[in-house]
N, C-alpha and C positions, 0 to 999 in steps of 0.2 A: 397848493393849500398853504395857508399861513400857519406854521406851527405855533406861533406866538398865540394866536387866537383859538386854535384847535378847529378851525374850520372843517365842517364835514363829519365831526363826530357828535353823537347825540348828547353826550356829557363827557366832561374831563374829571377823572376820580382823582382826589388828592392821594399823595403818596402813602400817608400812613393807612387810610382806608383801603387802598389798593392792596397793601401788603396784608392787612388784616383779613381781607376777603380771600386772598390767595392762600394764606395759611390755615384759615379755617376749613377751606374746601379740601385741602391736602390732608389735614388731620395731623396727628402725631406721626413723625417719620419713623420708619423702621431703620435701626442702625446695625448692620451686621458687623461682627467684630472679628479680629484675627490676632494671633500672638506673634509678634515678631522680635528678633533679636534687639537687646537694648541699644546697640551700637547703630543699628539701622533705623532707629525710631525718631530721629530729629524730624520736626516739623509734623509729626503725627499727632493725633488727638487721643488722650487716654480714654479708655472705655469703662473703667472702673478706678476707685480710689486706689492709692499703694500705700501700704503700711510697712514700716520698717520691722525687720525681723532681728535687728541687733541694735545696740547703742553704737553711736558715733561721737567721740571716740569709744571704742570697747573697753578702755582702762584709763584710769588717771594718768596723765603724762605732762612732762615738762613742758612749759610755754616759752622757757627762756633757758640759755645755757647757764650753767652755774653749779649749785651744790644743793642737793636735797637735804633738808634739815628739819628738826622739830622746831616749829616756829618760836615756842616758848624760850629755847635756849638763846635766841637771838634779842629778846627784850633788853632794851638798855644799852645796845651796842652803838658805837659811834666810830668815826675816823681816829678819835684820839683814845678811844676805849673799846677796842674791838673784842669780840669773843672768840676764843681759840677753841676749835673743835677738831677731834681727831678724824682723819680721813679713813672710812670703813669699807671703801671699795668704789666702783665704778658702775654707772647704768648707761647703756647705749641703746640706740634705736634698733628695732628690727629682732631683738631677742630678749628672752626672760632675764629679769634683774636678779642676780643670785645675791647681791650685797644687801644688807639691812642696816637700818639706821638705829635711832634710839638716842636718848639723852646723851649729850656730849659728843655726838658723832654726825658726820656729814658724809655724803655720798656724792662723788663727782658725776654731773649729769649733763647731758646735751638736750637740746630742743627736740621734742617728739619721743624721748625715752620714757618707759613706764617709771612711775613714782615708786621707789623702793618701800618695802614694808618699814613701818615705825617711823615715817616722815610725813610731813603734811603741808610743806611749804618748799619753794626754791629761793635760794639766796642769788641774787644776779651775780654774774662773773665780774661786772664792773665794780661791785662793792664788796669785793674779797681781795685777800692777799695770801700768797703762799710762801710763807717764810722758809718752809721745808716740805719735803714730799709727805710728810706723815700727818701735817696738820693745814689747817685753814683758818685765816682771820676773817671774821664777818664783821663789816663795818657799818651796817644799816640793818635795823630791825625789819623783820617780815610777819605779817599775820598769817594765821593758818589759812591755807587755800592760795596765798599769794603766788602768783607766776605757775599756777597749775591749771590745766585744762581738764575738767573734771569728766569722768565717764558719763556719756549721754549729753554732754554739754551742747553738742551740735544737733544730734538727733537721738530721741529717746526710743528705746525698743516699744514696739506696738503703737507708735504714733503715726498719724496719717501724714505723710509727706507731700504727696500730690493728689490732687483732687480730680475725679471724672470731669472731663470736658477740657482739661489744661492742654494747651498746644505746647508740645515739648520743644524746650529751648536747650541749648548747650549746657547751661546750669543744671537743668534738670536731668540731662543725661549724666552729669557729674554726680548728682545726689543718688541716682538709681545705682550707678557703679559703685559709689560709696558704700551702699547696703548689700552689695554683692548681687543685685538683680541682673540676671542674665537675659531674661525676656519679659516682655511687657504686653499687655493686652491693650489693643488700640482699635479705633473704629476703622473699618474699611472704607476708604475713600469713594465717593460715589464716581461713577463713570459719567462724564458730562459730554455729550455729544455737540458738534458745533457744525450746523449747515448754513452755507450761504446761498441765497438766491438772486438771480439776475442775469438777464441775456448779454448784459455789457461787461461781466466779471471774467477774468482769466486768472489763471494760477500765477504764482510767482515764477519768473524765469520764461514764461510764454512770450512770444513776440506780441508787441503793442499794435494791433491793426486798427484802423479807423473805427472809432466808436466804442473802443474796448478800454477797460481799465483794470489795473490789477487789483485784486481782492484784498482789503485791508482789515475789514472787520473779523474775519475768520482767524487769521493769524493773532490778531490782538485778543480776542475772546479765549484762544486756546493758551495764550501766554497767562493770561489773569487767572484762569482755571488751574494751571500749573502752579502759579504763585500762591494760591489759596491753599494748596495742598490735596487738591482732587485729581482724578485721572482724566485728561482730556482725550476725547476721540474726534479725530478730523473726519467728517462726513461729506467734505468736498463742497463743490458748487454745483447747484441745480438751476437749470433754465426756467424761465417764467412760463411754466407749462403746468396745468392743474394735474394732469396724469403724472407727469415726472415728479412734482412736488409730493403728490399724495404717496408714490412709491417710495421716496427718499424719506418721508416722515415715518412711514410704516418701518422701514429698515431701521432708522435711528431709534424709534420707540423699543424694537426688539433687541437691541444691542446696549442700550444706555439706561442709566437711572434718571438723569435730567437731560432735557433737550433744548439746546438754544437754536434759534433760527433768526438769521439776519436778513433784513430788508423784505419788501413785499407786505408790509405790516400796516401801510396808512389805509386811505380810503379811496384811492384812485382805481382807475379802470383796470390796471395791471397788478393791483395788490390783492392778490388771491390767497395769500397765506392763512389770514384769520378764518376765512370760510372753509379752506380745506383742513384746517385743523378741526372745526366743528364737524366735519363729515367723518372724522376718525373714532368718535367715540364722546362719551359723557363725562362731565358736563361741557367740555370744549373750552371756547374762551369765556373767562369769567370778567376780565377787564380788558378793555380797548380804549385807549385813549386816557392819558395821565396827565394830571395838572403840573407838568414838569418841563423846563426849558433849559436846553434843548431836550427832546425826547418824547415828545407829545404823543406818537404813533406807537408807543410801547404797548405790548399785550402780554396778558398773563393768562395762561390756560392749564387745564388738568385734563388729561385723556387716560380714562380707565387707571386712575390713581398715580399716573406719572406727570411731574410738573413740566410745562413748556414755557420758556420765555421768549416772547417775539420782539426782537431788537430792531430799532429803526436802521435805515440803510446808511445814513450819514454817520461817518466814523465817530465823531465827537459825541453825537447824540447816542450812539451805540455804546460808547464808553460810560457815559453817564448813567444810562439805563442799565448797564451791567453792574455798576457800583452801587446803585440805588435798590436793584432788585434781586440780582443774581447773587451778589455776595451774602446778603441776609438770608437768602435761601440755602445756599451751601453752608453757611455757619449752623443753621438751624438742622440741616441733615446731619452735619458732624457732631452736633451737640456741643459746639464750642462758641465762646464769646468772640465777638468781633476782634480781629487785631488791632491793637491801638494804632491810630494815624497821628503822625506829628502835625501839630498845629502851632501857629503863633498869632499874637495880637499884632495887628498893624494898623497904621493910619492911612486912610486913602487919600492919595493925591488928587483925584478928580472923581466926579460922580459916576457911579455905576447904575444904569437904569435897569428896571425890572418891570415885569408885567403882572399887573394885580391878579391875584389868584393862582399864580404859577410859581413853584419853587424854581428859582432861577440860579443856574451855576455859571458863574462869571470867571473866565480865565484871567489871571492876573501875573504881573511881574512883581516880585518881592525883592527889596533891597534894604540894606541897612544905612540909616542916616543918624549918626551920632549913637545915641543909646536907644534908639527905637527902630522898628521896622516900619517900611513904608510899602504900599501897595498901589499899582496901577493897572487898570483894565487893559487887555491888549485891544488895539484898534482894529485889527483883522481876526474875527473871531466867529464866522460862520459855522453852522453845525457840520458842514461837510469839510472844513479846513483842519486836517490833521496835524499840520504844522503848528498850529496854534497850540495843541497839547504838548508839543515838543518844546515849544518855546516858553510856555507858561511855567512858572514856579509853584503856583498853587491854584486852588479854587475858593472863590467866595460863593458861599451859599446863602442866597437871600430868601428868607422864608415867604410863604404865600401871601401872607397878610401885610407884607412890608412893600412899600412904593419906593424901590431903589435905595441906594446907599449915597449919602452926600460926600462931597470932598471935605476932608478933616475928620470925617467920622472914624473911631477906632473899631475895627472889626475882627473877627476870627478867620483866619485863612487855614484851609487844609493843604498842607504841602504836598506837592507832586515829586519834588526832588529836593536835595540840600540846597540852602541858599548860598550863593557864591559870595 
């Protein structure tokens, strides 16, 4: 079958339409939640908004080393006409300040220490002199609030600091720690099972016998699932036998929230996965054959409320289908936005053809020439060439309605790895 033309398929469904049908059939996903320690919450999805129970900082504090003063005392001061103030004590970090200020007084203070009563600014150490221990000369005026970090300046009590659906990053863990939050309510990640089919497949580490190949798609899919923040379940390899596939699918559906099946998804004589899925429950396969290259034989199914994605057997096609269909599905289940993907603008060094009506994914090398990035399609780029994904720096995605990209055209490249 020519994947480019979708030979053997009744129709090829556009990507957006396929996803719409898939999600409409599934309905709103159920999102079980769990409470986890804040320090274990990195990479998890918040299940509810988080409000702060305190102000950060919880008190007015010095933003500079120097002297806490009444700002009005310093008005008109200069290096040639300093204002002389009496030292009324010292304010340190980590303890309550006993010293009090007031007109004509200054309190020695360090960064982070609470602002003493009856003071409203900090004169920076650099603009002061200590002619003797009991007094300080201020050589630059300060206004009220200068060099003071106000109570609640960072976070205000009762304010929402993180929204439901947020993918927790290290900085988010930091703000949760800052408000003293010990546990957080997160979405329980779905269990995503991955089953490979094919008489030719063997496990990693098994001896390569004639006609056999190591399974690539399953390890890749399991890694991608883990990268998204879901729980992968390895369902192994199943031979091309209807009874064996039926048993494996039933087992997978009983153990997982989402099921991914690799290979056996096209329209050939041995492609029995779609019809087997249809035999398991309603409504079965709702999309079979998508206007995407590579990955035309992708299938989307729902069996008794559980989503199943049928990935093509060729590794590159399987990766493209995963990115296009599985990622949006898992993000929807998690209730999160898609993780931002790094992209760059690049000038094409030579033409990249596409097939009208198909969303085309072109693997490219990206490099810098002077002040711009340039991109060149890889010459060896079949749907089964896994090394092309390793060698590529990014993907050029050509929309369905566009007939290729010309040399010299500036395009957006989705990066697969940092550009050397």
